[in-house]
C-alpha positions, 0 to 999 in steps of 0.5 A: 984420763977423762976429757973433762977436768974439774975446775977446782978439784984441789982444795984447802981445808978450812976445818976438819973434824977431829972425830969424823965418825961422830962430829960432822961439818955443816953449813959453810958460808963465805963473804969477802970484805972490802980489804980483801979478807975472806970470812967463812962461817960453818957449824958442827953437830953429831953424836960426839959433838959435846966431846969438843969445846964450844958454846953448844946449844941443844936444838932437839933431843940428842942434837947439839950444834955450835958454829965457828968463824974463820978468816983468810988474808991470803986469798984462801991459802991459810985460815985462822979461827976467830970465834965460836957461836951458839947457833946454826945454818949461819952465813956471814955478810956485810952491811955498812962498815960492819960484818954480821953472821946470821943463823938460828937456834930455834929463833933467828940469832945474829952477831956483829963485828966492827973490826973485820971479824977480830972480835964479836958482839954477843949473839942477839935474838931477832925473834922470840919463841919461833922455829926457823931454818935455812942453809947459808944461801945468797944475799942481795944488795940494793943501794940502801938495803940488804935482802936475804931469806930465812925460812919459818916453820909455820905449822907443827903437825908434821911428823917427818921432814917439815919442808912442806910447812916452811915459809921463805921469809924475805928480810930487808935490812938498811945498810946504815943501821945496826942489824942486831936490832929487830926494829931495823929488819922488815919481814915479808909476809909468809907463804907456806908451801903446803898452803900454796901448792896443793899436791893433789892438783899437780900433774904431768910433771911427775911431782911428787915422784913418790907417794907420801902421806900428807903429814908424815914420812913413808919408807921407800926402801929399807933405810930410805924414806920420803917426806911430803914435797916442799921448798927450802934453802932459798936464794934471792934473785932480782930480774934486771933485764927489762925484756924479761917476762918477769921484770917489774917496774916495782921493786920485785924479788924472786925466790929460787928454792930447792925443790923437794919433789923426789925428782931432779932438775927443778927449783921452786919459785915464788916472788916478793913485791915491795910496796911503797910503804915498805911492806913486802908481800910473798906470792906465786909467780905467773906466766903469760898464759895466766897459769901459776908457776911453782917449778922452773928448770934448774940443774941441781935444783933438787939439792941446796944451790947457790946463785950469784949475779955478776955485774960484769958479765950481767949473768947469774951463776949457779953452783949446784949438785950434779945428779947422774943416777936418780932413776935407780930403784931405791932398794938397789942403790949402793949403801954409800948413797944417802937416802933417796936416788935424787940425793946424790951429793959428791959432784959440784957443777957450775952454770951461767944464765942470762935469765935464770931459766936457760942455764949453760954448763960452765964446768964440773967444779969438784968431785968426790971419789965415791958416793961417800966423799961429798962435795955439796951444800957449797957457797961462793963469792966473787973476788976480782977475776976469781970465784971462791967457794966453800963446800961441805965435803968428806973423804973416806973417813966421813960418816956418810955422804950427808955427814961430812968431815971437812969444810973445803975451800976451792977457787976458780981462777978467771971464771968469766972466761968460762962464758961462751 
């Protein structure tokens, strides 16, 4: 038996695909209401999606998506389906006395519940004629507002995965307003990765790991392709320690993002400064030498991760994918490994940090038995002494490591005892 036992290997199924070979489970998000009720959102897609009932929306040719909301009143032991929604990449959050689910179907789309998820408003678009993206990462609260990031696709000349042309847009909504109304949101300025980070100027970090054309994919091995470097799937961090180099008296928010480089161990970084007139400007951060910093150490920063700040421990908690085998040549990988060597998806890990740079390993959270049996793209929420998380998971019936067939709920009791 291994000396290291996962913290939350067992799980409850929130949802399981009835057609695992053709209907896939994506984008789990979770929040906790003041009553203790847990709310989870998720979405479904795949070639068999239209065979199931639901308000399906076509995102692009051959791709249809639909979302679902579930609730639990027994700390995750059982789950009840409440509603379906016609958009994707959604996350649930609270503001004032209302519960919201925000995602996108090309445009940003949101819906509201005023009875803890029992009934819901019709979905409302917050934008018109735009292209958005963003996995369900964290939300951040101040006394009067909520902050979160959605990513806007700014340029349309990419022939592959468009992470190089995403702009992480910090959104602020006042807690005492109706956030289904566009006028109650303030959007930060747009900073596109490709425009801010010229790939030809990077050196000594091994970024990018694979050489790619500036606007298209390149085959690294049969069935395995690389796209230009970029950033995506953004978390919001506020530095609250006055002794931190990046602390500011201004209201400043840092954007911790998945770094798509072809390698592992780094997150991408930007920051947003909120001005006295309420406007917000997105920019790159600097270090004391005056150099610009785009990449920061982050275990699992190569995949979607989730950051939570815990007021009790005054620590940042990081839930991410553990990489164990990113240096095997792409052509030699197991057929069950998805895409490139850094794209390992079956091990979830937990870290904590006092400064969001120096991360301490808290434990292995959950693992799949094989590369196919994913545990990834997880979201988490604090519930008293416990940490709950939902994972985009798969078992032996999953189509592959990317396209899982289960949304699983895990719980880590007394998670703060992991601090040392």
